C-alpha positions as MATLAB code, in Angstrom:
seq = 'XXXXXXXXXXXXXXXXXXXXXXXXXXXXXXXXXXXXXXXXXXXXXXXXXXXXXXXXXXXXXXXXXXXXXXXXXXXXXXXXXXXXXXXXXXXXXXXXXXXXXXXXXXXXXXXXXXXXXXXXXXXXXXXXXXXXXXXXXXXXXXXXXXXXXXXXXXXXXXXXXXXXXXXXXXXXXXXXXXXXXXXXXXXXXXXXXXXXXXXXXXXXXXXXXXXXXXXXXXXXXXXXXXXXXXXXXXXXXXXXXXXXXXXXXXXXXXXXXXXXXXXXXXXXXXXXXXXXXXXXXXXXXXXXXXXXXXXXXXXXXXXXXXXXXXXXXXXXXXXXXXXXXXXXXXXXXXXXXXXXXXXXXXXXXXXXXXXXXXXXXXXXXXXXXXXXXXXXXXXXXXXXXXXXXXXXXXXXXXXXXXXXXXXXXXXXXXXXXXXXXXXXXXXXXXXXXXXXXXXXXXXXXXXXXXXXXXXXXXXXXXXXXXXXXXXXXXXXXXXXXXXXXXX';
ca = [
       0.000    0.000    0.000;
       1.344    3.411   -0.915;
       0.651    6.663    0.934;
       1.077   10.298    0.024;
       4.362   12.099    0.453;
       2.803   14.207    3.253;
       1.682   11.054    5.161;
       5.121    9.526    4.647;
       6.789   12.611    6.153;
       4.337   12.693    9.088;
       4.967    9.027    9.935;
       8.733    9.579    9.923;
       8.430   12.744   12.066;
       6.245   11.029   14.699;
       8.497    7.964   14.831;
      11.979    9.533   14.774;
      11.376   12.962   16.336;
       8.494   12.327   18.741;
       9.456    8.669   19.383;
       5.927    7.351   18.975;
       5.560    3.604   18.874;
       4.479    2.014   15.611;
       1.196    0.862   17.146;
       0.375    4.396   18.258;
       1.012    5.715   14.772;
      -1.244    3.039   13.271;
      -4.115    3.977   15.617;
      -3.769    7.732   15.330;
      -3.193    8.028   11.582;
      -5.359    5.074   10.522;
      -2.695    3.463    8.347;
      -1.656   -0.179    8.126;
       1.202   -1.467   10.276;
       3.069   -2.698    7.175;
       3.073    0.868    5.851;
       4.594    2.199    9.065;
       7.256   -0.540    9.036;
       8.109    0.194    5.395;
       8.380    3.933    5.959;
      10.443    3.708    9.173;
      12.664    0.976    7.746;
      15.134   -1.252    9.657;
      16.387    1.647   11.772;
      13.151    1.661   13.692;
      14.582    0.688   17.084;
      13.955    1.924   20.577;
      14.837    5.497   21.368;
      17.761    4.760   23.646;
      19.378    2.336   21.209;
      19.139    4.720   18.242;
      20.571    7.742   19.983;
      22.988    6.577   22.651;
      24.106    2.962   22.259;
      26.378    2.889   19.203;
      27.915    6.308   19.878;
      28.919    5.307   23.420;
      30.280    1.903   22.432;
      31.914    2.780   19.099;
      35.407    3.655   20.447;
      35.618    0.289   22.229;
      34.400   -1.980   19.426;
      37.900   -2.810   18.055;
      39.039   -3.805   21.563;
      35.899   -5.928   22.121;
      36.322   -7.690   18.767;
      39.976   -8.471   19.489;
      39.132   -9.783   22.969;
      36.316  -12.007   21.673;
      38.582  -13.381   18.975;
      41.079  -14.519   21.611;
      38.485  -15.587   24.219;
      35.260  -16.496   22.368;
      33.473  -17.658   25.541;
      34.276  -14.601   27.680;
      31.173  -13.245   29.407;
      29.878   -9.778   28.562;
      30.074   -8.715   32.216;
      33.826   -9.450   32.259;
      34.272   -7.376   29.090;
      32.257   -4.618   30.795;
      34.764   -4.543   33.679;
      37.618   -4.304   31.179;
      36.225   -1.446   29.099;
      34.970    0.505   32.124;
      38.574    0.653   33.249;
      39.248    2.213   29.849;
      36.554    4.889   30.208;
      33.322    3.259   29.008;
      30.270    4.895   30.633;
      27.450    3.074   28.806;
      25.116    0.360   30.057;
      25.683   -3.375   30.210;
      22.582   -3.891   28.046;
      24.163   -2.019   25.131;
      27.312   -4.101   25.483;
      25.382   -7.380   25.695;
      23.476   -6.634   22.479;
      26.710   -5.999   20.631;
      28.531   -9.016   22.115;
      25.632  -11.260   21.129;
      26.111  -10.283   17.479;
      29.901  -10.057   17.483;
      30.784  -13.230   19.416;
      32.449  -15.750   17.024;
      30.208  -18.693   16.285;
      31.706  -22.092   17.190;
      32.591  -24.204   14.237;
      30.213  -27.061   13.596;
      31.855  -30.403   14.327;
      31.230  -33.415   12.136;
      30.934  -36.696   14.048;
      32.148  -39.971   12.642;
      30.002  -42.984   13.437;
      32.324  -45.765   14.566;
      31.287  -49.407   14.663;
      33.281  -51.384   17.221;
      34.076  -55.003   16.602;
      32.514  -57.719   18.766;
      34.437  -58.133   22.006;
      36.578  -55.076   21.295;
      35.527  -52.441   23.821;
      33.590  -51.880   27.049;
      32.701  -48.382   28.239;
      32.805  -47.572   31.954;
      31.295  -44.736   33.983;
      29.568  -43.899   37.271;
      26.305  -42.115   38.040;
      25.209  -40.444   41.254;
      21.830  -41.965   42.146;
      21.036  -40.575   45.604;
      22.083  -40.852   49.240;
      22.296  -43.788   51.618;
      21.411  -43.311   55.290;
      24.200  -44.867   57.376;
      25.079  -44.814   61.077;
      26.481  -41.387   61.799;
      25.060  -39.595   58.762;
      24.641  -40.117   55.017;
      26.831  -41.310   52.163;
      26.453  -40.497   48.460;
      25.268  -43.563   46.552;
      26.766  -44.328   43.138;
      26.015  -46.763   40.355;
      28.955  -48.349   38.526;
      27.963  -49.103   34.918;
      29.846  -51.048   32.233;
      28.435  -51.474   28.706;
      29.829  -53.632   25.911;
      30.059  -51.273   22.933;
      29.001  -53.843   20.326;
      26.071  -55.669   21.938;
      25.035  -52.973   24.501;
      24.925  -55.687   27.183;
      25.329  -53.973   30.530;
      26.489  -54.597   34.074;
      25.596  -52.260   36.938;
      25.917  -52.300   40.704;
      25.468  -49.864   43.571;
      28.650  -48.793   45.351;
      29.135  -46.510   48.372;
      32.604  -45.344   47.295;
      34.414  -44.143   44.183;
      37.947  -45.058   45.251;
      40.185  -47.252   43.123;
      39.612  -50.311   45.319;
      35.872  -50.080   44.641;
      36.663  -49.734   40.918;
      38.816  -52.877   41.041;
      36.023  -54.872   42.699;
      33.460  -53.685   40.151;
      35.696  -54.451   37.159;
      36.239  -58.041   38.317;
      32.528  -58.515   39.060;
      31.645  -57.168   35.616;
      34.030  -59.696   34.053;
      32.305  -62.500   35.983;
      28.881  -61.188   34.916;
      29.764  -61.223   31.202;
      31.712  -64.461   31.450;
      34.597  -62.870   29.533;
      36.577  -59.697   28.938;
      36.722  -57.082   26.162;
      40.094  -56.011   24.823;
      39.669  -52.395   25.964;
      38.130  -50.504   28.868;
      37.195  -46.948   27.887;
      37.115  -44.541   30.857;
      36.394  -40.906   31.446;
      39.175  -38.770   32.940;
      38.203  -39.416   36.577;
      40.845  -39.077   39.314;
      40.171  -42.675   40.301;
      41.376  -43.762   36.852;
      44.075  -41.294   35.790;
      46.458  -39.591   38.211;
      47.581  -36.876   35.797;
      47.265  -36.054   32.127;
      49.071  -33.700   29.751;
      47.483  -33.693   26.297;
      47.500  -37.235   24.969;
      49.940  -38.451   27.636;
      48.278  -39.848   30.768;
      49.439  -41.686   33.882;
      46.955  -44.321   35.032;
      46.464  -45.290   38.654;
      48.868  -48.168   39.462;
      46.122  -50.296   41.059;
      44.039  -49.984   37.870;
      47.066  -50.949   35.785;
      47.634  -53.962   38.033;
      44.113  -55.344   37.590;
      44.192  -54.531   33.851;
      47.443  -56.482   33.495;
      45.976  -59.427   35.432;
      42.919  -59.505   33.154;
      44.871  -58.707   29.938;
      42.745  -55.620   29.150;
      43.972  -52.280   27.776;
      42.712  -49.178   29.660;
      41.948  -46.167   27.443;
      40.772  -42.612   28.086;
      38.258  -40.397   26.314;
      39.394  -37.093   24.882;
      38.769  -34.359   27.513;
      35.482  -32.586   26.834;
      34.289  -35.264   24.371;
      31.679  -37.296   26.270;
      30.165  -38.546   22.970;
      33.156  -40.883   22.621;
      31.524  -43.099   25.252;
      27.952  -42.480   24.197;
      26.979  -46.106   24.799;
      27.499  -45.947   28.551;
      26.058  -42.413   28.736;
      22.807  -43.630   27.158;
      22.833  -46.686   29.428;
      23.106  -44.467   32.512;
      20.168  -42.386   31.313;
      18.221  -45.606   30.687;
      18.925  -46.902   34.211;
      18.016  -43.577   35.806;
      14.714  -43.328   33.938;
      13.658  -46.983   34.024;
      15.181  -48.335   37.235;
      16.068  -45.631   39.770;
      13.044  -43.391   39.143;
      10.353  -43.847   41.857;
      12.177  -46.839   43.384;
      13.455  -47.270   46.934;
      15.612  -49.863   48.687;
      16.765  -50.162   52.289;
      20.343  -51.332   51.668;
      22.969  -51.711   48.957;
      22.438  -55.483   48.931;
      18.680  -55.018   48.459;
      19.240  -52.497   45.647;
      21.776  -54.683   43.850;
      19.417  -57.676   43.969;
      16.713  -55.578   42.270;
      19.266  -54.241   39.793;
      20.354  -57.743   38.717;
      16.732  -58.723   38.136;
      16.116  -55.539   36.133;
      19.135  -56.161   33.886;
      18.125  -59.756   33.182;
      14.420  -59.114   32.575;
      14.298  -55.608   31.052;
      17.705  -54.177   30.071;
      18.901  -57.254   28.168;
      15.460  -57.849   26.651;
      15.140  -54.400   25.028;
      15.688  -54.027   21.240;
      19.241  -53.432   20.123;
      19.616  -49.806   18.871;
      21.366  -50.775   15.617;
      19.374  -53.940   14.859;
      15.925  -53.449   16.402;
      14.716  -56.823   15.139;
      17.039  -58.463   17.713;
      17.306  -57.970   21.465;
      20.440  -56.933   23.338;
      20.672  -60.444   24.787;
      20.624  -61.991   21.324;
      23.404  -59.716   20.069;
      25.385  -60.452   23.240;
      25.208  -64.180   22.496;
      26.836  -63.356   19.153;
      29.533  -61.265   20.868;
      30.263  -63.562   23.809;
      32.528  -66.035   21.902;
      34.721  -63.052   20.881;
      35.399  -62.022   24.512;
      38.703  -62.906   26.138;
      38.512  -65.852   28.506;
      38.665  -65.185   32.247;
      41.964  -65.952   33.989;
      41.926  -68.639   36.666;
      42.012  -67.564   39.410;
      40.602  -64.071   39.103;
      42.729  -61.328   40.697;
      42.150  -60.592   44.367;
      40.069  -57.460   44.936;
      40.616  -56.936   48.691;
      42.396  -53.894   50.043;
      45.597  -55.125   51.730;
      47.629  -52.591   53.690;
      49.704  -52.359   56.885;
      47.907  -50.575   59.687;
      48.964  -49.224   63.079;
      47.072  -50.307   66.198;
      46.551  -47.449   68.661;
      47.071  -47.748   72.403;
      43.364  -48.540   72.937;
      43.634  -51.601   70.632;
      41.711  -50.125   67.685;
      42.641  -49.691   64.018;
      41.200  -47.123   61.670;
      39.722  -47.578   58.179;
      38.091  -44.568   56.517;
      36.466  -42.745   59.452;
      35.599  -45.905   61.419;
      37.506  -47.893   64.043;
      37.697  -51.645   64.571;
      38.904  -53.465   67.673;
      41.721  -56.024   67.939;
      42.856  -58.104   70.918;
      44.563  -55.906   73.579;
      47.831  -57.805   73.183;
      48.371  -56.047   69.815;
      48.006  -52.486   71.166;
      50.636  -50.072   69.745;
      51.791  -52.670   67.215;
      51.330  -53.096   63.453;
      49.021  -55.545   61.712;
      47.927  -56.218   58.140;
      44.444  -54.987   57.264;
      42.509  -56.902   54.593;
      39.217  -55.234   53.647;
      36.518  -56.155   51.148;
      33.235  -54.283   50.752;
      31.639  -56.617   53.342;
      34.319  -57.595   55.888;
      37.442  -56.260   57.575;
      40.101  -58.726   58.724;
      43.247  -58.044   60.763;
      46.203  -60.380   60.278;
      49.368  -60.970   62.272;
      51.468  -62.510   59.551;
      49.210  -65.228   58.149;
      47.172  -65.577   61.356;
      43.797  -63.843   61.561;
      43.445  -62.068   64.911;
      40.200  -60.135   64.352;
      37.282  -60.022   61.932;
      34.453  -57.479   61.653;
      31.624  -56.699   59.272;
      32.651  -53.614   57.324;
      30.870  -50.466   58.398;
      30.055  -47.841   55.750;
      28.889  -45.343   58.375;
      30.785  -42.337   59.624;
      32.835  -42.143   62.846;
      31.584  -45.510   64.100;
      33.277  -47.873   66.552;
      33.127  -51.626   66.039;
      34.286  -53.560   69.099;
      34.110  -57.331   69.476;
      32.741  -58.412   72.908;
      35.663  -60.793   73.475;
      38.151  -57.957   72.931;
      36.335  -55.814   75.510;
      36.142  -58.655   77.992;
      39.851  -59.372   77.645;
      40.786  -55.744   78.192;
      38.493  -55.393   81.204;
      39.961  -58.560   82.709;
      43.447  -57.131   82.312;
      42.548  -53.706   83.679;
      39.917  -53.822   86.379;
      39.858  -50.019   86.662;
      38.712  -49.809   83.071;
      35.496  -51.754   83.713;
      33.371  -48.656   84.287;
      34.714  -46.729   81.271;
      34.351  -49.705   78.959;
      30.822  -50.188   80.278;
      29.976  -46.607   79.332;
      31.353  -47.159   75.837;
      29.286  -50.323   75.464;
      26.109  -48.525   76.533;
      26.833  -45.691   74.091;
      27.140  -48.202   71.238;
      24.000  -50.162   72.155;
      21.882  -47.269   73.514;
      22.836  -44.022   71.689;
      20.531  -41.872   73.882;
      22.177  -43.007   77.166;
      24.289  -39.812   77.345;
      21.178  -37.944   78.518;
      20.934  -40.250   81.556;
      24.678  -39.879   82.204;
      24.188  -36.122   82.493;
      21.209  -36.524   84.827;
      23.076  -38.976   87.075;
      26.015  -36.569   87.400;
      23.691  -33.611   87.968;
      21.916  -35.441   90.849;
      25.258  -36.607   92.326;
      24.637  -40.281   91.654;
      27.536  -42.751   91.534;
      28.109  -43.001   87.798;
      29.940  -46.323   88.138;
      27.083  -47.912   90.090;
      24.487  -46.585   87.654;
      26.435  -47.929   84.677;
      26.774  -51.356   86.325;
      23.030  -51.592   87.036;
      22.175  -50.468   83.515;
      24.561  -53.025   82.024;
      22.712  -55.687   84.001;
      19.442  -54.551   82.429;
      21.092  -54.607   78.991;
      22.265  -58.194   79.477;
      18.885  -59.261   80.853;
      16.467  -57.568   78.445;
      18.548  -56.856   75.345;
      19.215  -53.550   73.531;
      15.785  -53.222   71.857;
      13.813  -53.293   75.141;
      16.331  -51.086   76.940;
      16.319  -48.501   74.132;
      12.535  -48.090   74.408;
      12.725  -47.887   78.215;
      15.468  -45.232   78.099;
      13.442  -43.212   75.570;
      10.471  -43.236   77.977;
      12.667  -42.105   80.897;
      14.112  -39.256   78.849;
      10.627  -38.180   77.801;
       9.382  -38.230   81.433;
      12.448  -36.397   82.740;
      13.382  -39.120   85.277;
      16.699  -40.870   85.942;
      16.237  -43.533   88.650;
      17.609  -46.982   87.614;
      14.861  -48.702   89.602;
      12.262  -46.995   87.458;
      14.300  -48.019   84.411;
      14.052  -51.665   85.489;
      10.275  -51.353   85.890;
       9.964  -49.844   82.399;
      12.055  -52.692   80.963;
       9.737  -55.249   82.582;
       6.688  -53.430   81.208;
       8.199  -53.422   77.738;
       8.916  -57.155   78.071;
       5.288  -57.889   78.974;
       4.002  -55.829   76.023;
       6.168  -57.769   73.569;
       5.386  -61.163   75.192;
       9.099  -61.891   75.546;
      10.435  -64.679   77.729;
      10.508  -63.947   81.483;
      13.670  -62.636   83.086;
      16.060  -65.360   84.301;
      18.171  -64.329   87.354;
      21.862  -63.991   86.641;
      24.205  -65.579   89.200;
      27.630  -64.136   89.788;
      30.692  -66.060   88.747;
      31.560  -66.985   92.349;
      28.299  -68.988   92.652;
      29.618  -72.345   91.488;
      26.934  -74.714   92.816;
      23.399  -73.766   91.881;
      21.663  -77.022   92.806;
      19.721  -76.977   96.127;
      20.025  -80.324   97.994;
      16.938  -81.007  100.178;
      17.498  -82.266  103.757;
      15.475  -84.733  105.826;
      13.155  -82.731  108.077;
      12.150  -85.688  110.263;
      14.508  -84.725  113.027;
      12.653  -81.457  113.616;
       9.581  -83.337  114.915;
      11.591  -84.623  117.826;
];
């Protein structure tokens, strides 16, 4: 649509001189919006941008272009700090609009689709899948995932740690799961795997190299910043997160791993193969399995073996937890052998202590026989060791300790009586009785005994059997003839 020369001049005057908006001009002059756009042209921008922006920024444009050429990802706010030190007084909005247009566009990268040979490569990675409640706090929970690049067959397990010893255990278990080994393990650049890297030169962790040498597998690393090189395991992790971990709960690592094994067998291996949808992953794996390397016999040991110092209280430390040993080994050195389930302490080849491994934080694991031996050796330690035992079995007992001290009770006598209740009723009953005492604000051990008996009746437990001291050697009562009393 064309308009008269007078209307054309009026539209330009209202837009450029009076700074009317295009919509206002359309309403007031009764012309079509396309006419206003044609007359005002491409320079029809907001008032501030037309008048102030380019003039303020113009002297700094060569410097901005040079900076962006050297640092294409530099933020506009950092450039603002640089040019303000050189006298720029404009706004950050003006700078951002220019940087958005002037920033060099990244070059498009062409990806080469690579088909791996059967049995050639397995891709390895971890995924954070939540938190695990443990004694003393929480631990991050991780899923170790290995995927065979050709068949997409997968192995996964939950692990509470990302150290190299956990990696070694998972690699051996994955080999057992597949019944064979690929020729390469492809890793990301995690600190567990590679100690340091300079360009293409990397130094692997020696424990990883040891297990790789035992299994005859070559460890390899992805190029930094190129996660697509291990796209198979990345997609597998997304699959597990969406299909397995979403809206699912488990009360322990063992429980979660049992569910995970069932999921892999029934769902993950049964899904269509991405390259040949007419076949399942399990079917392609059966084709790949004969190409895997055979497992060595025996498989390499996966336990952590390290010398450890025993402190003067006859405890050793692993992670943040402590484990007891016989008192005779206090202030000596032993060999610690730890799996993900047990901790063993060796004196040469002789096992002197064994504990279930604790994945909690700042926990103490003391065997009753070690405590009894120490108490027998040091009678004065009986009360202190009794307090430690109560703290382990009844975590809330510290509240009663404070009340006994506050009311000037004999702490040793109170601990002894409470230990008797613990031996008689067990930790579960005593825990509930102590919780009731704390709630009522009382502290008398006699009342604690009554509460324990009430708890026993409510749970229909066996009646309390009196405990005789060790000096009572003959417990049989021999009846006597009472005939002589009649005389």
